[in-house]
ZADO-1210 file (C-alpha; in nm, 4 decimals, padded with zeros to 6 digits):
<atoms>
<atom x="-02.7837" y="00.3227" z="00.0669" code="MET" pos="1"/>
<atom x="-02.4732" y="00.2778" z="-00.1442" code="ASN" pos="2"/>
<atom x="-02.2036" y="00.3017" z="00.1219" code="LYS" pos="3"/>
<atom x="-01.9015" y="00.4997" z="00.0056" code="LYS" pos="4"/>
<atom x="-01.5388" y="00.4794" z="00.1122" code="LEU" pos="5"/>
<atom x="-01.3944" y="00.8308" z="00.1097" code="LEU" pos="6"/>
<atom x="-01.0137" y="00.8228" z="00.1114" code="VAL" pos="7"/>
<atom x="-00.8343" y="01.1436" z="00.2062" code="LEU" pos="8"/>
<atom x="-00.4785" y="01.2624" z="00.1996" code="ASP" pos="9"/>
<atom x="-00.3954" y="01.4978" z="00.4873" code="ILE" pos="10"/>
<atom x="-00.1606" y="01.7803" z="00.3930" code="ASP" pos="11"/>
<atom x="-00.3111" y="01.9976" z="00.1233" code="GLY" pos="12"/>
<atom x="-00.6332" y="01.7944" z="00.1174" code="THR" pos="13"/>
<atom x="-00.7957" y="01.7293" z="00.4546" code="LEU" pos="14"/>
<atom x="-00.6183" y="02.0266" z="00.6133" code="THR" pos="15"/>
<atom x="-00.5893" y="02.3848" z="00.4990" code="ASN" pos="16"/>
<atom x="-00.2705" y="02.5878" z="00.4673" code="SER" pos="17"/>
<atom x="-00.2600" y="02.6226" z="00.8465" code="LYS" pos="18"/>
<atom x="-00.2571" y="02.2403" z="00.8821" code="LYS" pos="19"/>
<atom x="-00.6073" y="02.2566" z="01.0311" code="GLU" pos="20"/>
<atom x="-00.9350" y="02.0840" z="00.9493" code="ILE" pos="21"/>
<atom x="-01.1881" y="02.3628" z="00.9052" code="THR" pos="22"/>
<atom x="-01.5141" y="02.3380" z="01.1004" code="PRO" pos="23"/>
<atom x="-01.7127" y="02.3155" z="00.7744" code="LYS" pos="24"/>
<atom x="-01.5035" y="02.0233" z="00.6474" code="THR" pos="25"/>
<atom x="-01.5164" y="01.8459" z="00.9819" code="ARG" pos="26"/>
<atom x="-01.8944" y="01.8796" z="01.0050" code="GLU" pos="27"/>
<atom x="-01.9403" y="01.7466" z="00.6510" code="ALA" pos="28"/>
<atom x="-01.7207" y="01.4433" z="00.7181" code="LEU" pos="29"/>
<atom x="-01.8939" y="01.3605" z="01.0449" code="ILE" pos="30"/>
<atom x="-02.2336" y="01.3914" z="00.8785" code="SER" pos="31"/>
<atom x="-02.1530" y="01.1257" z="00.6171" code="ILE" pos="32"/>
<atom x="-02.0010" y="00.8929" z="00.8785" code="MET" pos="33"/>
<atom x="-02.3189" y="00.9247" z="01.0828" code="GLU" pos="34"/>
<atom x="-02.5051" y="00.8062" z="00.7719" code="GLU" pos="35"/>
<atom x="-02.2836" y="00.4960" z="00.7521" code="GLY" pos="36"/>
<atom x="-02.0205" y="00.5968" z="00.4983" code="HIS" pos="37"/>
<atom x="-01.6556" y="00.5178" z="00.5720" code="LEU" pos="38"/>
<atom x="-01.3670" y="00.7624" z="00.5927" code="VAL" pos="39"/>
<atom x="-01.0050" y="00.6558" z="00.5632" code="MET" pos="40"/>
<atom x="-00.7045" y="00.8830" z="00.6021" code="ILE" pos="41"/>
<atom x="-00.4308" y="00.7897" z="00.3520" code="ALA" pos="42"/>
<atom x="-00.0997" y="00.9569" z="00.4207" code="SER" pos="43"/>
<atom x="00.2714" y="00.9201" z="00.3764" code="GLY" pos="44"/>
<atom x="00.2987" y="01.0342" z="00.7368" code="ARG" pos="45"/>
<atom x="00.3901" y="00.7951" z="01.0171" code="PRO" pos="46"/>
<atom x="00.0968" y="00.6741" z="01.2242" code="THR" pos="47"/>
<atom x="00.1807" y="00.9100" z="01.5108" code="GLN" pos="48"/>
<atom x="00.1485" y="01.2014" z="01.2712" code="GLY" pos="49"/>
<atom x="-00.2175" y="01.1311" z="01.1908" code="VAL" pos="50"/>
<atom x="-00.3477" y="01.0610" z="01.5420" code="ARG" pos="51"/>
<atom x="-00.4676" y="01.4184" z="01.6036" code="LYS" pos="52"/>
<atom x="-00.6825" y="01.4058" z="01.2897" code="TYR" pos="53"/>
<atom x="-00.8159" y="01.0634" z="01.3844" code="GLU" pos="54"/>
<atom x="-00.9277" y="01.2180" z="01.7122" code="GLU" pos="55"/>
<atom x="-01.0710" y="01.5352" z="01.5569" code="GLU" pos="56"/>
<atom x="-01.2881" y="01.3359" z="01.3171" code="LEU" pos="57"/>
<atom x="-01.3936" y="01.0753" z="01.5714" code="GLY" pos="58"/>
<atom x="-01.2683" y="00.7888" z="01.3549" code="LEU" pos="59"/>
<atom x="-01.2612" y="00.5506" z="01.6512" code="LYS" pos="60"/>
<atom x="-01.6275" y="00.6219" z="01.7185" code="LYS" pos="61"/>
<atom x="-01.7349" y="00.5992" z="01.3547" code="TYR" pos="62"/>
<atom x="-01.5166" y="00.3049" z="01.2512" code="GLY" pos="63"/>
<atom x="-01.2671" y="00.4753" z="01.0229" code="GLY" pos="64"/>
<atom x="-00.9266" y="00.3586" z="00.9054" code="TYR" pos="65"/>
<atom x="-00.5725" y="00.4941" z="00.8909" code="LEU" pos="66"/>
<atom x="-00.3507" y="00.4171" z="00.5932" code="LEU" pos="67"/>
<atom x="-00.0076" y="00.5442" z="00.6974" code="THR" pos="68"/>
<atom x="00.3450" y="00.5287" z="00.5579" code="TYR" pos="69"/>
<atom x="00.1742" y="00.5441" z="00.2145" code="ASN" pos="70"/>
<atom x="-00.0046" y="00.2204" z="00.2987" code="GLY" pos="71"/>
<atom x="00.2729" y="00.0173" z="00.4575" code="ALA" pos="72"/>
<atom x="00.0620" y="00.0174" z="00.7743" code="ARG" pos="73"/>
<atom x="-00.3186" y="00.0017" z="00.7750" code="ILE" pos="74"/>
<atom x="-00.4922" y="00.0447" z="01.1097" code="THR" pos="75"/>
<atom x="-00.8559" y="-00.0071" z="01.2122" code="ARG" pos="76"/>
<atom x="-00.9375" y="00.2890" z="01.4352" code="CYS" pos="77"/>
<atom x="-01.2150" y="00.1221" z="01.6345" code="LYS" pos="78"/>
<atom x="-00.9735" y="-00.1070" z="01.8219" code="ASP" pos="79"/>
<atom x="-00.6377" y="00.0344" z="01.7044" code="ASN" pos="80"/>
<atom x="-00.5482" y="-00.2959" z="01.5380" code="LYS" pos="81"/>
<atom x="-00.3279" y="-00.3192" z="01.2309" code="ASP" pos="82"/>
<atom x="-00.5149" y="-00.5105" z="00.9617" code="ILE" pos="83"/>
<atom x="-00.2185" y="-00.5143" z="00.7227" code="CYS" pos="84"/>
<atom x="00.1528" y="-00.4248" z="00.7426" code="THR" pos="85"/>
<atom x="00.4145" y="-00.4424" z="00.4681" code="THR" pos="86"/>
<atom x="00.7724" y="-00.3804" z="00.5756" code="LYS" pos="87"/>
<atom x="01.0767" y="-00.2506" z="00.3848" code="PHE" pos="88"/>
<atom x="01.3966" y="-00.4559" z="00.4005" code="SER" pos="89"/>
<atom x="01.6766" y="-00.3201" z="00.6191" code="LYS" pos="90"/>
<atom x="01.9251" y="-00.4140" z="00.3446" code="GLU" pos="91"/>
<atom x="01.7530" y="-00.1664" z="00.1138" code="TYR" pos="92"/>
<atom x="01.7715" y="00.0990" z="00.3871" code="VAL" pos="93"/>
<atom x="02.1484" y="00.0443" z="00.4039" code="HIS" pos="94"/>
<atom x="02.1791" y="00.0747" z="00.0240" code="ALA" pos="95"/>
<atom x="01.9842" y="00.4008" z="00.0280" code="LEU" pos="96"/>
<atom x="02.2050" y="00.5352" z="00.3045" code="TYR" pos="97"/>
<atom x="02.5095" y="00.4807" z="00.0801" code="ASP" pos="98"/>
<atom x="02.3278" y="00.6542" z="-00.2055" code="TYR" pos="99"/>
<atom x="02.2386" y="00.9535" z="00.0136" code="CYS" pos="100"/>
<atom x="02.5997" y="00.9874" z="00.1272" code="CYS" pos="101"/>
<atom x="02.7050" y="00.9860" z="-00.2380" code="GLU" pos="102"/>
<atom x="02.4452" y="01.2486" z="-00.3382" code="LYS" pos="103"/>
<atom x="02.4559" y="01.4535" z="-00.0153" code="ASP" pos="104"/>
<atom x="02.0892" y="01.3917" z="00.0688" code="MET" pos="105"/>
<atom x="01.9164" y="01.3628" z="00.4031" code="GLY" pos="106"/>
<atom x="01.7812" y="01.0229" z="00.5036" code="ILE" pos="107"/>
<atom x="01.5594" y="00.9067" z="00.7893" code="VAL" pos="108"/>
<atom x="01.3398" y="00.6200" z="00.8906" code="THR" pos="109"/>
<atom x="01.1083" y="00.5680" z="01.1850" code="TYR" pos="110"/>
<atom x="01.1374" y="00.3741" z="01.5083" code="GLU" pos="111"/>
<atom x="00.7714" y="00.2812" z="01.5336" code="ASP" pos="112"/>
<atom x="00.7221" y="-00.0784" z="01.6430" code="PHE" pos="113"/>
<atom x="00.5140" y="-00.2633" z="01.9000" code="GLU" pos="114"/>
<atom x="00.8058" y="-00.2537" z="02.1441" code="ASP" pos="115"/>
<atom x="00.8841" y="00.1181" z="02.0858" code="THR" pos="116"/>
<atom x="00.7664" y="00.3110" z="02.3969" code="PRO" pos="117"/>
<atom x="00.7542" y="00.6394" z="02.2062" code="LYS" pos="118"/>
<atom x="00.7981" y="00.6530" z="01.8260" code="PRO" pos="119"/>
<atom x="01.0735" y="00.8788" z="01.6882" code="TYR" pos="120"/>
<atom x="01.2591" y="00.9660" z="01.3698" code="ILE" pos="121"/>
<atom x="01.6117" y="00.8300" z="01.3281" code="ILE" pos="122"/>
<atom x="01.8359" y="01.0296" z="01.0940" code="SER" pos="123"/>
<atom x="02.1332" y="00.8800" z="00.9151" code="GLY" pos="124"/>
<atom x="02.3162" y="01.1968" z="00.8232" code="ARG" pos="125"/>
<atom x="02.1936" y="01.5363" z="00.9389" code="ARG" pos="126"/>
<atom x="01.8947" y="01.7406" z="01.0457" code="THR" pos="127"/>
<atom x="01.8019" y="01.9801" z="00.7650" code="ASP" pos="128"/>
<atom x="01.5090" y="02.2181" z="00.7292" code="GLU" pos="129"/>
<atom x="01.2980" y="01.9551" z="00.5556" code="TYR" pos="130"/>
<atom x="01.3536" y="01.6980" z="00.8283" code="LEU" pos="131"/>
<atom x="01.2643" y="01.9565" z="01.0908" code="MET" pos="132"/>
<atom x="00.9364" y="02.0103" z="00.9053" code="LEU" pos="133"/>
<atom x="00.8735" y="01.6339" z="00.9066" code="GLU" pos="134"/>
<atom x="00.9413" y="01.6167" z="01.2797" code="ALA" pos="135"/>
<atom x="00.7243" y="01.9167" z="01.3640" code="ASN" pos="136"/>
<atom x="00.4154" y="01.8201" z="01.1664" code="ILE" pos="137"/>
<atom x="00.4258" y="01.4654" z="01.3066" code="ASN" pos="138"/>
<atom x="00.5099" y="01.5633" z="01.6649" code="ASN" pos="139"/>
<atom x="00.8134" y="01.3334" z="01.6656" code="LEU" pos="140"/>
<atom x="01.1644" y="01.3778" z="01.8018" code="ASP" pos="141"/>
<atom x="01.4663" y="01.3344" z="01.5730" code="ILE" pos="142"/>
<atom x="01.7665" y="01.1329" z="01.6843" code="ARG" pos="143"/>
<atom x="02.0811" y="01.1494" z="01.4703" code="VAL" pos="144"/>
<atom x="02.2486" y="00.8108" z="01.4497" code="SER" pos="145"/>
<atom x="02.6255" y="00.7768" z="01.4769" code="GLU" pos="146"/>
<atom x="02.6086" y="00.4411" z="01.2957" code="ASP" pos="147"/>
<atom x="02.2920" y="00.4291" z="01.0845" code="PHE" pos="148"/>
<atom x="02.3504" y="00.0857" z="00.9343" code="LYS" pos="149"/>
<atom x="02.4123" y="-00.0677" z="01.2745" code="LYS" pos="150"/>
<atom x="02.1109" y="00.1013" z="01.4297" code="ASP" pos="151"/>
<atom x="01.8765" y="-00.0050" z="01.1472" code="ILE" pos="152"/>
<atom x="01.8849" y="-00.3743" z="01.2346" code="ASN" pos="153"/>
<atom x="01.5300" y="-00.4703" z="01.1383" code="ARG" pos="154"/>
<atom x="01.2850" y="-00.4024" z="00.8591" code="ASP" pos="155"/>
<atom x="01.1008" y="-00.0688" z="00.8651" code="VAL" pos="156"/>
<atom x="00.7856" y="00.0809" z="00.7136" code="TYR" pos="157"/>
<atom x="00.9532" y="00.3327" z="00.4846" code="LYS" pos="158"/>
<atom x="01.2551" y="00.5540" z="00.4216" code="VAL" pos="159"/>
<atom x="01.2281" y="00.9300" z="00.3709" code="LEU" pos="160"/>
<atom x="01.5006" y="01.1164" z="00.1823" code="MET" pos="161"/>
<atom x="01.5357" y="01.4927" z="00.1470" code="THR" pos="162"/>
<atom x="01.6749" y="01.7065" z="-00.1319" code="ALA" pos="163"/>
<atom x="01.6400" y="02.0610" z="-00.2560" code="ASP" pos="164"/>
<atom x="01.3361" y="02.0932" z="-00.4862" code="PRO" pos="165"/>
<atom x="01.5635" y="02.2139" z="-00.7671" code="SER" pos="166"/>
<atom x="01.7305" y="01.8713" z="-00.7886" code="VAL" pos="167"/>
<atom x="01.4797" y="01.6314" z="-00.6328" code="SER" pos="168"/>
<atom x="01.3035" y="01.5367" z="-00.9569" code="GLU" pos="169"/>
<atom x="01.6323" y="01.4324" z="-01.1158" code="GLY" pos="170"/>
<atom x="01.7310" y="01.2363" z="-00.8048" code="LEU" pos="171"/>
<atom x="01.3937" y="01.0614" z="-00.8015" code="GLU" pos="172"/>
<atom x="01.4475" y="00.9491" z="-01.1618" code="LYS" pos="173"/>
<atom x="01.8015" y="00.8332" z="-01.0834" code="ASP" pos="174"/>
<atom x="01.6789" y="00.6357" z="-00.7812" code="LEU" pos="175"/>
<atom x="01.4129" y="00.4687" z="-00.9956" code="ILE" pos="176"/>
<atom x="01.6761" y="00.3793" z="-01.2562" code="ASP" pos="177"/>
<atom x="01.9000" y="00.2257" z="-00.9897" code="ARG" pos="178"/>
<atom x="01.6491" y="00.0661" z="-00.7545" code="PHE" pos="179"/>
<atom x="01.3081" y="00.0765" z="-00.9198" code="GLY" pos="180"/>
<atom x="01.3031" y="-00.2985" z="-00.9828" code="ALA" pos="181"/>
<atom x="01.3671" y="-00.3656" z="-00.6139" code="GLU" pos="182"/>
<atom x="01.1400" y="-00.1204" z="-00.4323" code="PHE" pos="183"/>
<atom x="00.8872" y="00.1574" z="-00.4817" code="HIS" pos="184"/>
<atom x="01.0081" y="00.5191" z="-00.4994" code="ILE" pos="185"/>
<atom x="00.7934" y="00.8328" z="-00.5071" code="THR" pos="186"/>
<atom x="00.8031" y="01.2003" z="-00.4203" code="ARG" pos="187"/>
<atom x="00.5438" y="01.3128" z="-00.1666" code="SER" pos="188"/>
<atom x="00.6552" y="01.6764" z="-00.1687" code="GLU" pos="189"/>
<atom x="00.8986" y="01.8617" z="-00.3951" code="PRO" pos="190"/>
<atom x="01.1662" y="01.8063" z="-00.1267" code="PHE" pos="191"/>
<atom x="01.0686" y="01.4552" z="-00.0018" code="PHE" pos="192"/>
<atom x="01.1521" y="01.1290" z="-00.1801" code="ILE" pos="193"/>
<atom x="01.0135" y="00.8142" z="-00.0198" code="GLU" pos="194"/>
<atom x="01.1076" y="00.4470" z="-00.0596" code="ALA" pos="195"/>
<atom x="00.8902" y="00.1506" z="00.0379" code="MET" pos="196"/>
<atom x="00.8215" y="-00.2125" z="-00.0409" code="ASN" pos="197"/>
<atom x="00.7116" y="-00.2674" z="-00.4035" code="THR" pos="198"/>
<atom x="00.3707" y="-00.3751" z="-00.2715" code="GLU" pos="199"/>
<atom x="00.3177" y="-00.0361" z="-00.1090" code="VAL" pos="200"/>
<atom x="00.1524" y="00.2640" z="-00.2616" code="ASP" pos="201"/>
<atom x="-00.1783" y="00.4234" z="-00.1794" code="LYS" pos="202"/>
<atom x="-00.3682" y="00.2511" z="-00.4605" code="ALA" pos="203"/>
<atom x="-00.2453" y="-00.0996" z="-00.3783" code="LYS" pos="204"/>
<atom x="-00.3206" y="-00.0415" z="-00.0127" code="SER" pos="205"/>
<atom x="-00.6745" y="00.0799" z="-00.0800" code="ILE" pos="206"/>
<atom x="-00.7271" y="-00.2331" z="-00.2906" code="ALA" pos="207"/>
<atom x="-00.6235" y="-00.4447" z="00.0082" code="LYS" pos="208"/>
<atom x="-00.8660" y="-00.2610" z="00.2361" code="VAL" pos="209"/>
<atom x="-01.1693" y="-00.2960" z="00.0116" code="ILE" pos="210"/>
<atom x="-01.0903" y="-00.6644" z="-00.0347" code="ASP" pos="211"/>
<atom x="-01.0749" y="-00.7144" z="00.3431" code="ILE" pos="212"/>
<atom x="-01.3926" y="-00.5137" z="00.4024" code="LEU" pos="213"/>
<atom x="-01.5842" y="-00.6484" z="00.1044" code="GLY" pos="214"/>
<atom x="-01.6423" y="-00.3044" z="-00.0468" code="ILE" pos="215"/>
<atom x="-01.6980" y="-00.2601" z="-00.4222" code="ASP" pos="216"/>
<atom x="-01.4396" y="-00.0596" z="-00.6135" code="HIS" pos="217"/>
<atom x="-01.7253" y="00.1519" z="-00.7513" code="ASP" pos="218"/>
<atom x="-01.7767" y="00.2898" z="-00.3990" code="SER" pos="219"/>
<atom x="-01.4241" y="00.4346" z="-00.3656" code="VAL" pos="220"/>
<atom x="-01.3678" y="00.8103" z="-00.3827" code="ILE" pos="221"/>
<atom x="-01.0085" y="00.9283" z="-00.3335" code="ALA" pos="222"/>
<atom x="-00.8977" y="01.2902" z="-00.2863" code="CYS" pos="223"/>
<atom x="-00.5410" y="01.4164" z="-00.2950" code="GLY" pos="224"/>
<atom x="-00.2996" y="01.6851" z="-00.4008" code="ASP" pos="225"/>
<atom x="00.0559" y="01.5456" z="-00.3920" code="GLY" pos="226"/>
<atom x="00.2740" y="01.3244" z="-00.6093" code="PHE" pos="227"/>
<atom x="00.2187" y="01.0229" z="-00.3828" code="ASN" pos="228"/>
<atom x="-00.1577" y="01.0627" z="-00.4316" code="ASP" pos="229"/>
<atom x="-00.1427" y="00.9993" z="-00.8065" code="ILE" pos="230"/>
<atom x="-00.1823" y="00.6229" z="-00.7789" code="SER" pos="231"/>
<atom x="-00.4957" y="00.6391" z="-00.5620" code="MET" pos="232"/>
<atom x="-00.6548" y="00.9200" z="-00.7641" code="VAL" pos="233"/>
<atom x="-00.6054" y="00.7079" z="-01.0766" code="GLU" pos="234"/>
<atom x="-00.7290" y="00.3918" z="-00.9024" code="TYR" pos="235"/>
<atom x="-01.0469" y="00.5188" z="-00.7373" code="ALA" pos="236"/>
<atom x="-01.3848" y="00.4983" z="-00.9056" code="ALA" pos="237"/>
<atom x="-01.3907" y="00.8753" z="-00.8591" code="ILE" pos="238"/>
<atom x="-01.0456" y="01.0305" z="-00.8331" code="GLY" pos="239"/>
<atom x="-01.0421" y="01.3901" z="-00.7121" code="VAL" pos="240"/>
<atom x="-00.7623" y="01.6447" z="-00.7296" code="ALA" pos="241"/>
<atom x="-00.7744" y="01.9430" z="-00.5006" code="MET" pos="242"/>
<atom x="-00.7647" y="02.2829" z="-00.6657" code="GLY" pos="243"/>
<atom x="-00.4209" y="02.3316" z="-00.5110" code="ASN" pos="244"/>
<atom x="-00.2923" y="01.9926" z="-00.6317" code="ALA" pos="245"/>
<atom x="00.0244" y="01.9321" z="-00.8283" code="GLN" pos="246"/>
<atom x="-00.0512" y="01.9411" z="-01.2010" code="GLN" pos="247"/>
<atom x="00.0385" y="01.5724" z="-01.2316" code="ALA" pos="248"/>
<atom x="-00.2474" y="01.4887" z="-00.9935" code="VAL" pos="249"/>
<atom x="-00.4933" y="01.7058" z="-01.1838" code="LYS" pos="250"/>
<atom x="-00.3914" y="01.5348" z="-01.5067" code="ASP" pos="251"/>
<atom x="-00.5161" y="01.1942" z="-01.3854" code="VAL" pos="252"/>
<atom x="-00.8208" y="01.3102" z="-01.1858" code="ALA" pos="253"/>
<atom x="-01.1837" y="01.2558" z="-01.2768" code="ASP" pos="254"/>
<atom x="-01.2783" y="01.5772" z="-01.1011" code="TYR" pos="255"/>
<atom x="-01.0982" y="01.8877" z="-00.9775" code="ILE" pos="256"/>
<atom x="-01.2546" y="02.0440" z="-00.6705" code="THR" pos="257"/>
<atom x="-01.1902" y="02.3700" z="-00.4876" code="ALA" pos="258"/>
<atom x="-00.8671" y="02.4201" z="-00.2939" code="THR" pos="259"/>
<atom x="-00.7967" y="02.3039" z="00.0590" code="ASN" pos="260"/>
<atom x="-00.8428" y="02.6636" z="00.1754" code="ASP" pos="261"/>
<atom x="-01.1882" y="02.6725" z="00.0140" code="GLU" pos="262"/>
<atom x="-01.3281" y="02.3551" z="00.1761" code="ASP" pos="263"/>
<atom x="-01.2804" y="02.1556" z="-00.1419" code="GLY" pos="264"/>
<atom x="-01.3757" y="01.8340" z="00.0353" code="LEU" pos="265"/>
<atom x="-01.7194" y="01.9729" z="00.1187" code="VAL" pos="266"/>
<atom x="-01.7780" y="02.0215" z="-00.2531" code="GLU" pos="267"/>
<atom x="-01.6814" y="01.6570" z="-00.3135" code="VAL" pos="268"/>
<atom x="-01.9123" y="01.5318" z="-00.0396" code="ILE" pos="269"/>
<atom x="-02.2065" y="01.7344" z="-00.1670" code="GLU" pos="270"/>
<atom x="-02.1526" y="01.6339" z="-00.5304" code="LYS" pos="271"/>
<atom x="-02.0701" y="01.2641" z="-00.4999" code="PHE" pos="272"/>
<atom x="-02.2073" y="01.1420" z="-00.1648" code="ILE" pos="273"/>
<atom x="-02.5016" y="01.3600" z="-00.0600" code="LEU" pos="274"/>
<atom x="-02.6380" y="01.4226" z="-00.4102" code="HIS" pos="275"/>
</atoms>
């Protein structure tokens, strides 16, 4: 058997519009894991925000992996051990805070370390509708800092900035012009702009995993729908865009499947793994 590594984004890919894994998709994923194929969740979400899906799919039982914070943290589910972490300098966080004050953007990072009893989101400026969405989908509390630069006194996994979709694309380009040589910047949603270490994106992180596990690149299938999925869809041997994906993802995909509300992942599994 040619063992495959199936890499899945969560929102808009693994889950439907109700943020749920459908029974049909869950059954298909479990069936391929029972045959020895690997499943890895690859998300911009913090690790806490993917735990429910890890549990639903039985990734601890079947030996799956979590690639969180866009790959800044890679966790082996079987024993909950991080196999690779790549932090983002606190000095860059401080510089982005100044930028967000200048541009009136929201900015947060995550208190999620070995000595953190319960992970939470720490906001530098305000709690807007987009940050409330981030908190709700990840089951994390938000704490607004009175002195963000003082409170961010160690390196973090990533920074999340918020802006209205009508201006976010222009702000993303401006951030890349200003800071692109120093760190990696990408939009994950029309209203989310993320910043991470230059060595972090989903493609680079998948490359690290297959090197560690000794898996051939030809065995990698990656499925996504959002801007931060572009790198892994381009990188994978078979890059799949969901039918509901952003056009930029479809433009680089090898295959476009059905939407997340039509069990598009089942189509991928049947066509490329169970064929």
